[in-house]
C-alpha positions as CSV (number, residue, x, y, z in Angstrom):
1,Q,33.6,15.8,-43.4
2,T,36.3,15.2,-40.9
3,F,37.1,17.4,-37.9
4,P,40.5,18.1,-36.5
5,L,41.3,16.3,-33.3
6,E,41.5,19.5,-31.4
7,D,37.9,20.4,-32.3
8,M,36.7,17.0,-31.4
9,E,38.1,17.2,-27.9
10,H,36.6,20.7,-27.5
11,V,33.1,19.3,-27.5
12,S,31.6,20.7,-24.3
13,N,30.4,18.6,-21.5
14,K,27.2,20.5,-21.6
15,D,26.4,19.0,-25.0
16,D,27.0,15.5,-23.6
17,V,24.8,16.2,-20.7
18,K,22.0,17.6,-22.9
19,T,22.3,14.6,-25.2
20,S,22.2,12.1,-22.4
21,L,19.2,13.9,-20.8
22,Q,17.4,13.7,-24.1
23,K,18.2,10.0,-24.2
24,V,16.8,9.5,-20.7
25,V,13.6,11.4,-21.6
26,R,13.2,9.4,-24.8
27,E,13.8,6.0,-23.1
28,T,11.6,6.9,-20.1
29,S,8.8,8.0,-22.5
30,H,9.0,4.7,-24.2
31,E,9.1,2.8,-20.9
32,M,6.1,4.8,-19.7
33,M,4.0,3.8,-22.7
34,M,4.9,0.2,-22.2
35,Q,4.2,0.4,-18.5
36,C,0.8,2.0,-19.1
37,V,-0.2,-0.6,-21.7
38,S,0.9,-3.5,-19.5
39,R,-1.0,-2.0,-16.5
40,V,-4.2,-1.7,-18.5
41,V,-3.9,-5.2,-19.8
42,S,-3.1,-6.7,-16.4
43,H,-5.3,-4.6,-14.2
44,P,-8.4,-6.9,-14.5
45,F,-6.3,-9.7,-13.1
46,H,-5.1,-7.4,-10.3
47,V,-8.8,-6.6,-9.4
48,I,-9.6,-10.3,-9.3
49,S,-6.6,-11.2,-7.2
50,M,-7.3,-8.4,-4.7
51,R,-10.9,-9.4,-4.3
52,C,-10.0,-13.1,-3.9
53,M,-7.5,-12.1,-1.2
54,V,-9.8,-9.7,0.6
55,Q,-12.7,-12.2,0.8
56,F,-10.7,-14.1,3.4
57,V,-11.3,-11.2,5.9
58,G,-15.0,-12.0,6.1
59,R,-14.5,-15.7,5.4
60,E,-16.5,-15.3,2.2
61,V,-16.5,-17.4,-0.9
62,K,-17.9,-14.9,-3.4
63,Y,-15.0,-15.4,-5.8
64,S,-14.1,-19.1,-6.1
65,G,-11.7,-18.7,-9.1
66,V,-10.8,-16.6,-12.0
67,F,-13.7,-17.6,-14.2
68,S,-16.3,-17.2,-11.5
69,A,-14.8,-13.8,-10.7
70,V,-14.9,-12.7,-14.3
71,G,-18.6,-13.7,-14.6
72,R,-19.5,-12.2,-11.3
73,I,-17.8,-8.8,-12.0
74,L,-19.3,-8.6,-15.5
75,K,-22.8,-9.4,-14.1
76,E,-22.6,-7.0,-11.1
77,E,-20.5,-4.1,-12.4
78,G,-20.0,-4.5,-16.1
79,I,-16.7,-4.2,-17.9
80,L,-15.7,-1.1,-15.9
81,G,-15.6,-3.3,-12.8
82,F,-12.4,-4.7,-14.0
83,F,-10.8,-1.3,-14.1
84,V,-11.6,0.2,-10.8
85,G,-8.5,1.7,-9.2
86,L,-6.7,1.8,-12.6
87,I,-6.1,5.6,-12.7
88,P,-4.2,5.9,-9.3
89,H,-2.1,2.8,-10.3
90,I,-1.1,4.4,-13.6
91,L,-0.4,7.7,-11.9
92,G,1.8,5.9,-9.3
93,D,3.6,4.0,-12.0
94,V,4.3,7.0,-14.2
95,I,5.4,9.2,-11.3
96,F,7.7,6.4,-10.0
97,L,9.2,5.8,-13.4
98,W,10.0,9.5,-14.2
99,C,11.3,10.3,-10.7
100,C,13.5,7.2,-10.6
101,N,15.0,7.7,-14.1
102,L,15.5,11.5,-13.8
103,L,16.9,11.4,-10.3
104,A,19.2,8.6,-11.2
105,H,20.4,10.5,-14.3
106,F,21.0,13.7,-12.4
107,I,22.8,12.0,-9.5
108,N,25.0,10.0,-11.9
109,T,25.7,13.1,-14.0
110,Y,26.3,15.7,-11.3
111,A,27.0,13.9,-8.0
112,V,29.2,11.0,-8.9
113,D,32.7,12.1,-9.7
114,D,34.3,10.3,-12.7
115,N,37.7,10.4,-10.8
116,F,36.3,8.2,-8.1
117,S,37.5,4.6,-8.6
118,Q,34.1,3.1,-7.8
119,A,32.1,5.5,-9.9
120,S,30.8,2.8,-12.3
121,V,29.7,0.6,-9.3
122,I,27.9,3.5,-7.7
123,R,26.2,4.4,-11.0
124,S,24.9,0.9,-11.4
125,Y,23.1,1.0,-8.1
126,T,21.7,4.6,-8.3
127,K,18.5,3.6,-10.1
128,F,17.8,0.8,-7.6
129,V,18.3,3.1,-4.6
130,M,16.2,5.8,-6.2
131,G,13.5,3.1,-6.7
132,I,13.4,2.4,-3.0
133,A,13.3,6.1,-2.1
134,V,10.6,7.0,-4.7
135,S,8.4,4.0,-3.8
136,M,7.7,5.9,-0.5
137,L,6.3,8.8,-2.6
138,T,4.2,6.6,-4.9
139,Y,2.9,4.1,-2.3
140,P,-0.2,6.1,-1.6
141,F,-1.3,5.8,-5.3
142,L,-1.0,2.1,-5.1
143,L,-2.8,1.9,-1.8
144,V,-5.7,4.0,-3.2
145,G,-5.8,1.8,-6.3
146,D,-6.0,-1.4,-4.2
147,L,-8.6,0.0,-1.9
148,M,-10.7,1.0,-4.9
149,A,-10.4,-2.5,-6.4
150,V,-12.3,-3.9,-3.4
151,N,-14.4,-0.9,-2.4
152,N,-18.1,-1.5,-2.4
153,C,-17.8,-4.8,-4.3
154,G,-20.0,-6.7,-2.0
155,L,-17.3,-8.2,0.2
156,L,-17.4,-7.3,3.9
157,A,-13.9,-5.8,3.9
158,G,-14.9,-3.4,1.2
159,L,-18.1,-2.2,2.9
160,P,-18.9,-0.1,6.0
161,P,-18.0,-0.4,8.9
162,Y,-14.7,-1.9,7.7
163,A,-14.3,0.7,4.9
164,P,-16.3,3.6,3.7
165,A,-18.0,3.4,0.3
166,F,-15.9,5.8,-1.8
167,T,-17.5,7.5,-4.8
168,S,-14.1,7.9,-6.6
169,W,-10.4,7.3,-6.1
170,I,-10.1,11.1,-5.3
171,H,-12.7,10.6,-2.5
172,C,-10.6,7.7,-1.2
173,W,-7.4,9.7,-1.5
174,R,-8.9,12.6,0.5
175,Y,-10.3,10.3,3.1
176,L,-6.9,8.6,3.6
177,S,-5.1,11.9,3.7
178,A,-7.4,13.2,6.5
179,Q,-6.7,10.0,8.4
């Protein structure tokens, strides 16, 4: 079926905006799933790297490499030791992703005028600028996740008096919020 040219031009801008928002939601959902899977897969390495870095604070040598760290974490904490701090990291990633993508979409759709000669250049940088702004919002999640990765793991920097022993990431969040 063909439509007369007049009807084709009469397609409302609201329909275009709705369609583009649906596209952003669909793409962000896919990106979120991929981000979560990659975070779960890579988080054990993040825990190991955090602990290897933190051991320098107390001049310790508890973790001398990846393989010794894997063995030590398995022996002392079990498989869950590789996933401490995962939840706040995932929450931070998801909030960051949705805020960046939705804010960039709304700014590009409603705030950037198509008649402006540099509109396409501005649109190309919107997501980057939103990333910087939103990272301030999500930084606490990453901080809590990193603190939990080293908390109470036997390293001086993760034990009192340097750091309280947290029972959960929420306990850590509340402690930091009070500070």
